[in-house]
N, C-alpha and C positions, 0 to 999 in steps of 0.2 A: 577401550575393547578398539576403537578406531585406530588408537597408537599402536596396539598389538598387531594389527592387521596390518598397517605400515610397515611394521621392523620385520614381518614374516614376508612381505613383498619384498623388502629390500636385501633382506638374507637369500631369499631364493634366486633373485636377480645376480646378486653379488656369489653365489655358488654357480651360476649357469655361465657367467663372464668366465670365473675364474675356470671352471670346468673346459672351456673353449681356449684358454688361453693355455692350460697343462695338458689337453688331449693332446695324444699323438697324432702328428701332422705328416702325411704324404708327401712325397716330392715326386716334381716330373722329370728329374734327373734319373731317366733310367735306360735299361738296353732293351732293343735298339732304341738310340736316339729319335723322336719325333721329328718331323721337318721343320715345324715351326711351333714355338711354345711363347706366347704372351701372356705373361702373370699380369693381371689387370689391376691388382691392390685393392682390391674390393674382399669383404668379409667372405671368409673360406664356407664350404659347404659341408655340415655334419652330417657323416653317416652313423647312425643308432638304431636302435631297434625299433624305431617308428617310419623310419624311412622306407620308401615301396621304390619297386623298377618297374616300370610302365612301359607296356607293348600292347600293340595293335589287336584289339579282338579279332581271331580267325587267323591270324598270321603266327603256323605253326612255328616257323623258323626263328621268329622274333621271339615267340613264348620261349623254345629252347634256349636262347642267347641268355634272355632274362634268369633263366632259373641256373644257366653256367653261370653269371655274374652273381648272382646269388649265394652261389655254393662256394666260390673264390673269395667273397668278403667274409663268408662263415670261415673258412679255413684260414684265411690270412689273420682275422681280426676277434674272430669269435662272436661277433654281432649277425645275427638271425636277421635278415630282411626278408619281406614278403614280395611277390609280383604282381600284378595287377592290370586290367585292361580300364582303369580308371583313370585320368590324368587329375593331378593335384601338387599341392606344395611336398616340400621335403621329401621329392622324387628323384630319381634318376630315370629319364624319359629316353626310350632306345627308337628311332624312327629310320627312314629310309629318305634320303633327299638327294638331288643333283647337286654332288660336288666335284671340283676337278681335281683331276688325279686318277682316274681310272676306277676300274670295278673295287678296287680295295681300298680306296680312298675313304678316310673318316675326318670328323669334326666334332670337338670336342667342348665346349661351353659351360664352363664351372661357373655359378651365382650361388649367393649364399641361399637362396630358396629350392634351385634345381640344377641338374647335370643333366644337359642335353647332348646325347650321344647320335649322331646321326652317320649313317655311312651310305656310299653309292650302291651298294647292294648288303645283303645281310652281311657277307665275308667282310667288309669294311665295318660293320658295326663290331662284330666279334673282335677284329685288330684293337679297335677302340677299346673293348672291356679288356685286352691284356695290359693295355698301357694302364687302366685303372688299377687293375689286379697288383702289376709290377711298381705302380705308385705307391701302395698301401704301405702304413708301418705296421711290421709285424708286433702283435701285443697278444695278450692272452686275456678272453674274457674282458675286452674293452668294454666300455658304456658307450663311447662315441669315438670317432679318430674323423679328422679335418682335412677336406681336399682344399688344396689352395684354389684361388679363385684364378681362372687362366681361360684363355681361348686357346687350342690346340687344333691345327691343321697337320694332317698326315695322310702321305700314300710311299707304297714302296717305289724304289730307286728301281727294281727288276721285278718281271712279271714271273719268273723262274727260281723258285727259292727252295731247292732240295736237301735232301738229307737220305744217303744210302746205306742200310744197314744188308750185311752178306748172312743168308740163314743155312747157305749152301754147306760150306764148312762144318759149321754147330749149328745147331737147332735152339730156336727160343720159342717159348709157348705163346700162343695166342694172347694171353693175359701180360706177360711181360710186353707184347708188341703192342700193346694198348696205353700200357703205362710209355713206352717210348712215343706213341703220338702224343701224349697229353705232354711230354717234354718238346716237342717239335712244335706245338700249337703254340705253348709258351713263348718260344722264340722266334714267331711268325713263318714258321716253315710251311711251305702250302703243296711240296710234293713229299711225298714217303716212297722212294724208290728201293723196291723189293725185291733182293736179289734171291732168287729161289732156285736156281739150279749149278750143279758144279761136278768139277770130276770126283768130288768126294762125298757127294750127296745129291739126290733128285728130292725135293721136298714139295712139291705141288700135287694133287693127285689130278691125272690123266685119265677119264674113265675110257677111252678107247685104249691107252697102253698101259694096263694094270700093272705090268711087271717093272715100271718107273718108280712106284712105291714098293710093291712088293718085294724088289730084289734092289733098285737103286738108292733108295733111302736107307741104307744100312751100312756099315762099314765095321769091320771086324777090330781096326785099332787106330793106331794116328802116330806120324812121327813125335817123335819126344821133342826134338828143337830143331833150326834150322841147319841143315848137313850132318844132320844125327843120323847114323845107322840103326838108330834105337827106334824100337816101336812100343807102345805102352798097352799095348793088346786088350786094353778097354772099347767094347763096344759104342759105335756112337748111331742113332737113330733118331727118326721123327719125319713126319710129315704133316701136311695142312690138307685137309679135306676141302673139296669145292665149298664145303658150306662154312669153315674155318676162314677162306680167304673172304669169302661173302660179308663175314661178319666183320673182318678187319677193314673192307671195303666202306661198310656200313658208319664202322665207328668212326675212321678218317673224317669222313665226309661229314658227319655233325661238326666236325670241328674244322672244316674248309680246307681239308688237306685230302688230293687226289692220290691215290696208289697206282703207281706206276710198276708193273710186273716185269723181271726180267728171267727169260729163257734163252742163257748162252748158248750161242750157235755160231759156226760149226766145230770151234775149239773149246775147251772146258766141258767136255761131255762124255767124259771116261764112264760115268755113272750110268748113263742111259745107253751107253754101249756095252757095259755089264747086264745092263737088261734086256737089249735087245743086240746081239751079236753082230747080226748081219747087216746093221747100221753102219759100221767101221769098214774101212779098207781092207783088211785082213780077214775080216770075219772071227777073230776072236781065239781062244775067247779072253774075255776082260774081265778085270774085276776093280768094284769100286774102290777107288784110289786110295791109298793112306799117307801118301808123303804129298809134299806141297810144290807149285811151281808150275811152270810152262810143260804142260803134258803132251808127248809125242802124238799118243793115241786121238783121233779127231773125227768127226764124221766125215762118211765119203759123198763127196759131192758131185762126184760122176753116175750114183744111181738113182733111179727114179725111185724108188722106194723111201729111200733117204729125205730125198725132198718133199715126199706126200707125206713123211711122219713130221718134217719141221713144221708143214702147212697145218697138219691136222691137228697139231700142239696147241700151236698159234692161234688157232680158231678156236681152240676149247677155253683157252686163255682170254680171247676175246670175251667168251659168253659168260666169264666172269667178272671180267675186270671193264668196266665203261669209261677209264683213263682214255684221252685222246691219245697220248704216248704209250707205245707197245716197244720196250726194248729188247732185242735179240742180239746182243753183245757185240760180238765180231771181233774181240779182243784175242790176243797170244793164240793165233791158229797158225801153229808150224803147217810147214807144206811138204815134209820131209814125205808123209806117206802119201800125197797126192801125186810127188814126181814119180813113184815107185807105183803106181795103182793103175793098172788097165782101163779100169773104168773112168777113173778120172780123168787120163790121159785120152781116152776115146770121146770124152763130152768138150775135150777142149779144142781136140780135132774138128768137132762136129759143130762147133761155135765159131772157128773160125781163129780161135784167140793165139796172140803172139806176142813175145817178149816186146815192150817196149821203154822208152827212156821211164827210168824209177819204178816200174809197174811190170813184174812178170807176168807170164801166161796163168800162173796157178794164183795169184792176186785177183786177176781178173776174172778166174773160176769165183774166186769168193766171192767177189761182186756180182757176177751174175746169178749164183746160189741165194743171196742176200737179197737182191731185188725180185726175184721169183716168190720169194716168201714175203715181201714189202707189197707185190702186187694183190696179196689177199689181206691186207691191213690196209692198203688204199680203197680196196672196194670196200669195206665195212666203215668207211670214213673215218679211219684213224690216222695215225702218224708214227713212221717207225725212227726210232731212235736207238744210238750204238756208240759203241767208244771209237777214239780216234782211228784205231787200226783200219779202218774202213775206208778210211781216205787213202790206203796203200793201191785200191784199186780205182775203179772210175764211178762213184756212186751217184745216184739222183739227186741233183741240189735239195730236193724237199726232205733228205734226211736230216734229223737232228744228229748232231756231232757232240759228243761230252770228250772235252780234250783232257785226258788225265796224262798222258806220258811226260808233259810239260807245257810250261805257258805258249812255246811256240807252237804247240798243236793246235791251242786255241786260237792263235794267228793264222795259223795255214786255213782252219777251215772256216773260219770268217772270212779270210780273202776268197775263197773258193766260192764262198756265197750260202754256205748253210748255216741254218741255224745253229747257234754254238753254245755250249755251257762250259764255264770253266770249271775245272775240277782237277788241277795239277797235284801229282804225288807229292812232291816236295811241300805245299802249303796247304791242302785240302784232304790230305791221306790221313785220319787220324790215328790210323791203325799202323801208321809207317815204322818199324822197329827201329831203324836209323835215328829219325827226327825225334820219336819218342825218347831217346836220351837227353833231348836238349829240357831242360829244367826250368823253371820260373818263369820272368816274365817273356824272355826268348821264345818258349813255346806257345805266348800268346801271339807275339809279333809276327812269326812266319804266317799266321793265318791273318791276322789284322789289317798287316800293311801289303797285301797283295789287291790289286785293284783288277776288277774284272775287263777293264776298257785297257790292253797292254799297249805298249809303246809298239808302234809300225803300222796301225790299225787306222783309216784315214775316217773321219767324222760319218761317211756313208758305211763302210764296214764295221764301225761299232754297232751299228744297228742289227747286225746280226747275231751280236752278243747279247742274247736271250737272259743270262742268269748264270748261276753259281750254285755248286752241290758241293757237300761234303761228303766224306766215304769213310766206313770202318768195316775194314776186311776181318773176317774174325778165323783165320788159320791161327792164331796164338790166344784166341778170346772164347775162353768157354762158359764164361759165367758174366752176368750181370754185373757184379763190382767192377770187374775190369773193363767193361761194356763203358759203363758210366763214366768210371776214369779217364777213358780214353775220351770221351764224348764231351765231357764236362771240366772247366767252362768254355772250352774251344768253340763250343757251340755257340755262345752268346757272342764270341769274337765273327764267326762266321755269319751270324744272323743281322749285324749291323753291318757286315760288308755287302749283303743283300738287298736288306732294307733303306739304310740310311744314305743318305746323299753325298758323294765325296768329299767335298768343301765342309761338311759338317765334322767327318770324322777325325777324332784325334784320342790317339793312344792313351794319352796321360788322363784325359777326361773319362776313356773308357775303362781303363783301372781301377778310378773310383769308384765310377756306378758299378761297377762288376762286384764290390763287394755286398751291395745289398742282393743282389740277384744269386751272392751264396746264402745269404741267409735264407731264401726261398729254398733253396736245393736241400739245406739242413732241414727247413720246415717239414718239407715232400719225402727227407729220407732219401734223398739222391746222394751218391758218391761222387766228388768230384776233386782234381787234382788241388791239392792244397797248397803245395808248394809256391803257386801262383801268388796266393792270397796274402800268405807270408812275406813273400817277397816286396810285396805294395804296401802292406802296413810297416816294413823298416823305414 
């Protein structure tokens, strides 16, 4: 009997060891690459059905984090783990600690008995959870998976890590935007820039101006191709109620993402003019635009009622969105109408504006108009953000500038003392038709190899560069499949530019690590550009 017991124990131990050796093992070679990974050589931590995730009792945010992590483990490995407020062994323990690296820093210590994940804030813990999720091997109905013993210290290089989706040209549902927010979270994005208004559609409910959605959210057709004279006559419509917008804000906030709303002005406003003709210089009539490009019809900066409209809209927007940043566009505003408009010229005379070197009096009228709106933004403790054309006037230094026209625009904004975000069309516009013709590895290189700290900036001026942003404009993007194809895996390249220290970034290393995140995309049912993967595997 004793001999049989010894044999049973030996066989059980042998099977356990064999299971540990043959169980699927995670890798810390993930995207974005953490700041410091030290493998200790100790025995790995085995995640199994007996593993629990600890969070402090009464900490609602950490409870939600724990539930997220449990869902990630289930999705990737098939293993069910429970959450608990009691500490023990065989446990992933979430906590808050004073960690070097800022509000989003985290520390991850993996031993045989426990995984201790601590962040400076709950957001830091969340990013550590993303590291665990992306490290996990993708297996089906596993009994256990192994996390290699290691000490990881990580923090982002830039505090502003954004991606913009244009819903003005084509409308995307609340449910689909939630799916994109989950994709952003997986890539350590912390700002969702939501472009809500365009010449081709006004997509957000403004209660004081109901015609914006009654009229401005609908167009009767769309041009069929660039420079075409053909229109498809297919109606396009859709808008977000204020409750819809608040739901997006809530959903994103649970994933530590801030939603930045953009209400473009004074250009890109023909949908608003179609709704309220009196806001334009000519008084209309105007239609919601069916073609794309830079549109001549813009808001009349000389009319008091136009400025009041802009202020009313922005104040309703601030009621909905708690973001510190409120984006009011400022791009691609032709001054043709203003030069002819008696109201605009009268306002220019009243303000005493004159042509100066590099800035026309109409440029300065736009600066005045936007500064008037910015006063309301500042009064509510928020910050105005806009595209780099706002530099064509003489804007206040507290206005954050997104440099889109070229990397040189970023240099200019930073040198002029503005908080600056780099988002050049040549590199970070994922919907750029010309650039999208580039295939394979070069389509990744154009994103990965651009550094936010551009040549020509002093060390002091570099401090003005607060981060980087990618953009998808939807003139030619009507469906989720094409949007995801444009987004992935280039978002992976962008997120490493945003998060990982420059000296750690290496394109060859990235391309190899990218293959695993492709597996995660497939698991999640996401579409991605497979020619990059094929080029890497050759």
